N, C-alpha and C positions, 0 to 999 in steps of 0.2 A: 504494499499499500504506500509505503514511504517513497519507493522509487516512481510509482505511478504519479503520486501527487506532485512530488518534486519535479518530474519530467514535464508534467502537464502545465504546472502553475509557476514554477520558479525558473526553469531552464529552457522555457519555450520562447525562442526569439520572435515568434509571431504573435505573442500575447502581451499586451500591455497591462491590462488589469483583468481580474476575474472575480466573480462573487460566488461563494458557496452559501447555499441556504439549507437549512435544516433545523432539527431540533436538538441535536447534539454538538457540542463544542469539539473541535479538533484540537487535540493536545499538542502542545508546542515543545514538548520534551520527548526524549528517548526516540521512539520510532519514528515520530514525525519532525525530527529536529531539522530536516531539509526546509521545513516551511516555518521559519523563525520570525517571519515578518507579518503575520496575520493580524488583523484588526478585527475586533469583535464589536458588532453594532447590535446591542440587545434591544428587545422590544420595550425594555423598562426605560430607556434613554429617550428623552424628549426630542433630541436632535433630528433623528430619522424615523421617529414613530409613525409619520404619515405616509412612509414609503413601503409599509409591510402589507398594504392592501388598499381598498377604495375607501375614501373618506366620505363623510355625510354629503358634503358639496358635489363630490364626484357621482355619488349614488343619484343624487337629484338630476343631474345631466344625463346620466346613463338611462334612468327610467323615462326621462323626457324623450330621449333619442329613440327609444325603443316603443314609444307611445303607451307606456304602461304606468304613467305617473299617477293614475287614479288608484293604483294599487299599492301605493307608497306605504300607507299604514299598515296594511297586511304584510307587505314585504318586510318592513321593519319589524313587525311582531315575530315573524318566521326567522328572519336572518339578521336581527339585531347585532350590530357590530361587537367587536372586542374592544377593550380599552387598552391601547398601547401608549404608554407615557400618560398623556391626558387626552389623547386623540381616539375618537371612536372610528374603528377600522372594520370594514366588511371583508370577509374572506373571498378573493376572486373566484375560487372553485364554486361557492355557493352562488354567487352573482351570475356568473357565466353559465352554470348549470340550469339555473331558473330561466334565464333569457333565451336559452337554447330551445326550450320547450315552454314558453310563457303562456301559451294558450291552455296548458294542463293546470291542475290544482297545485298548490304550494306542496312541496315535499321536503322531508328531511335528507337532503343529499349527502349529510355526513355519515348516515348509516352505512355500515359496511366498508367504510373508507380506512379503517384502522383496526388493529387488533386490541382486544381488551385484556391482555396478558397481565397487567397490573391488578386488575380487578380480580382476575382468576387466582392469582398469587395471594391476594389478601384474603379472598374468601377460603382459599385452601390451607393457608399457613398462618394467617394473622390471628392475633389475640382476640378473645371475646370482646374486649373493650373497643378495639378497632372495628370489629364486625358489627357491633351495636352502634358505633358512631356512624358508620356507613349507612346502617338500617335507618337510623334517625334522620340523617341527612335526606335520604330518598323518600321517606314518608313526609318530610316536610316540604318537598318540591312537588309532590304528586297532588 
C-alpha cells in the first residue's frame, strides 16, 4: 500500500495535487512514511465545512433547477443535512439519488449503503449497560 500511495501521490510527475476522501485517516508513520506531507481537513473545521456536500443555498438552486422547489419542505424533512462545522450540508448521494428519480416517492437512499458491523459487534459482545443505552436511544427516536 505504501508503494502504491507513494507512486501515485508523491512521485507522480503528472500530478500536482490530489485529494483523498473517506472516513479513515491515513497514518503518516511507519508503513505510510512515504506520504509525510498530508494535510487533514476535518468536517469539524469551519474553513472547509461547506465543501463536503451541498449547502442550503445550493439545495435551493438545485431544487429550482429541477422544478421541484415545491417539495422543498418534504425534501428537507427526508434529507435534512448534516452539520459540519456550523454549516448545514446535504449528502450529494441523497440529493442526486432523489433527483435521478424525482417523480417517485421520497426514499431512504442510505439503506443498504453500508455495513452495520459496529452495531452487530455491540449486540454480540457489548455490556448490558451499553445494550440498554442503545435500546433506550432507539426507543426514544421511534
